[in-house]
Backbone as numpy.savetxt, mean C-alpha at the origin, in Angstrom:
# Nx Ny Nz CAx CAy CAz Cx Cy Cz
3.19 -16.91 17.49 2.52 -15.70 17.80 2.85 -14.77 17.51
2.61 -13.51 17.25 3.12 -12.26 17.14 3.49 -11.74 18.13
3.91 -11.04 18.96 4.42 -10.03 19.95 3.34 -8.65 19.63
3.01 -8.15 20.59 2.12 -6.58 20.97 2.94 -5.66 19.62
4.29 -5.36 19.65 5.39 -4.78 19.14 5.05 -4.66 17.91
5.44 -5.91 17.63 5.50 -6.55 16.25 4.26 -6.27 15.47
3.15 -6.45 16.01 1.55 -6.01 15.44 1.38 -4.79 15.57
2.29 -4.16 16.63 1.75 -2.78 15.98 2.60 -2.20 15.13
3.75 -2.30 15.09 4.90 -1.96 13.84 3.83 -2.77 12.21
3.52 -3.32 12.18 3.53 -3.55 11.16 1.88 -3.12 10.23
1.09 -3.26 11.94 0.05 -2.25 11.44 0.57 -0.60 11.11
1.01 -0.15 11.80 1.34 1.30 11.62 2.09 1.63 10.40
2.85 0.78 9.89 3.85 0.45 8.51 2.50 0.51 7.53
1.38 -0.32 7.55 1.37 -1.17 6.27 0.25 -0.40 5.81
-0.58 0.36 7.22 -1.69 1.30 7.15 -1.32 2.86 7.11
-0.52 3.50 7.34 0.72 4.74 7.40 1.39 5.17 6.45
2.20 4.24 6.48 3.77 4.47 5.89 3.77 4.23 4.28
3.15 3.00 4.26 3.20 2.22 2.36 2.02 3.43 1.85
1.24 3.49 2.74 0.10 4.47 1.77 0.72 5.72 1.41
1.39 6.07 2.10 2.03 8.01 2.69 2.98 8.14 1.44
3.72 6.65 1.40 4.89 7.27 0.36 5.10 6.91 -0.43
3.54 5.82 -1.01 3.18 5.81 -2.90 2.33 6.37 -2.94
1.70 7.11 -2.43 0.75 8.75 -2.71 2.15 9.75 -3.03
2.91 9.38 -2.61 3.74 10.37 -2.40 5.00 10.44 -3.75
5.52 9.13 -4.24 5.85 8.94 -5.65 5.20 9.11 -6.89
3.74 8.38 -6.66 2.84 8.96 -7.44 2.53 10.57 -7.97
2.16 11.72 -7.08 2.24 12.53 -7.04 3.51 13.44 -7.84
4.65 12.76 -7.05 6.47 13.25 -7.92 5.81 13.04 -9.14
5.50 11.51 -9.63 5.76 11.26 -10.82 4.46 12.10 -11.97
3.92 12.28 -11.61 2.91 13.80 -12.26 3.45 14.76 -12.02
3.85 15.16 -11.49 4.40 17.11 -11.20 5.72 16.52 -12.53
6.45 15.09 -12.03 7.47 15.31 -13.31 7.13 14.97 -14.84
6.30 14.67 -14.81 5.49 14.55 -15.91 5.42 13.04 -16.67
5.83 11.96 -15.11 5.81 10.41 -16.10 4.55 9.93 -16.35
4.01 9.88 -15.86 2.24 10.15 -15.83 1.58 10.46 -17.31
0.82 9.68 -17.80 -0.11 10.49 -19.00 -1.07 11.56 -18.40
-1.13 13.24 -18.70 -1.81 13.86 -18.10 -3.39 13.45 -18.67
-3.42 12.80 -19.21 -5.50 12.09 -20.04 -6.04 11.27 -19.28
-4.83 10.24 -18.69 -5.61 8.83 -17.71 -5.67 8.76 -16.23
-6.73 9.54 -16.37 -7.02 9.45 -14.99 -7.38 8.09 -14.28
-7.59 7.26 -14.53 -7.61 5.98 -14.76 -6.37 5.06 -14.00
-5.22 5.51 -15.01 -3.91 4.61 -14.63 -3.59 5.18 -12.94
-3.63 6.84 -12.94 -3.59 7.35 -11.94 -4.46 6.96 -10.46
-5.42 6.66 -10.60 -6.21 5.91 -9.74 -6.40 4.55 -9.88
-5.39 3.35 -10.48 -4.60 1.94 -10.18 -3.38 2.65 -9.37
-1.97 3.38 -9.49 -1.23 3.15 -9.07 -1.85 3.90 -7.45
-2.48 5.10 -7.52 -2.54 5.05 -5.92 -2.93 3.75 -5.37
-4.30 3.29 -5.64 -4.95 1.97 -5.73 -4.17 0.67 -5.09
-3.19 0.69 -5.69 -1.76 -0.53 -5.59 -1.59 -0.26 -4.24
-1.05 1.28 -3.87 -0.46 1.42 -2.45 -1.16 0.75 -1.50
-2.74 1.02 -1.22 -3.18 1.01 -0.49 -3.93 -0.28 -0.03
-3.95 -1.57 -1.39 -4.86 -2.95 -0.65 -3.85 -3.32 -0.29
-4.02 -4.34 0.75 -3.35 -5.52 0.72 -2.63 -6.40 -0.60
-1.59 -6.85 -0.89 -1.30 -7.50 -1.65 -1.74 -9.26 -1.20
-2.19 -10.45 -2.23 -2.82 -11.18 -1.90 -1.91 -12.01 -1.45
-0.83 -12.31 -1.25 0.27 -12.75 -0.55 0.34 -12.55 1.39
-0.55 -11.03 1.58 -0.51 -10.72 2.83 -1.42 -11.34 3.21
-2.82 -11.12 2.41 -4.30 -11.91 2.54 -4.40 -12.87 2.81
-3.74 -13.60 2.09 -3.41 -15.73 2.30 -3.14 -15.27 4.80
-1.91 -14.58 4.32 -0.81 -14.64 5.60 -2.25 -14.28 6.85
-2.46 -13.27 6.40 -4.01 -12.87 7.22 -4.60 -14.11 7.99
-5.13 -15.16 6.42 -5.92 -16.11 7.39 -5.42 -17.28 7.61
-4.15 -17.59 6.99 -3.51 -18.18 7.68 -3.46 -17.80 9.76
-2.91 -16.98 9.68 -2.20 -16.70 11.18 -4.26 -16.99 12.06
-5.11 -16.31 11.14 -6.30 -16.51 12.02 -6.59 -17.40 12.22
-6.00 -18.61 10.75 -6.82 -19.91 11.13 -6.06 -20.88 12.64
-4.59 -20.53 12.82 -3.66 -21.20 12.83 -4.12 -21.64 14.93
């Protein structure tokens, strides 16, 4: 079982750090002209990618809960 400090660190990183860094990278790429200006769906998908759990993470959560 994971310790309390490890669990808090994982939650903090996954819910606060990764989305913030991801949004910053996408906005910087947009400002520098790396993203197409007329494709808002592409920008949305890039932003969504950093805020959703990966399939491996979802599988690990299920494994931890059932153990």
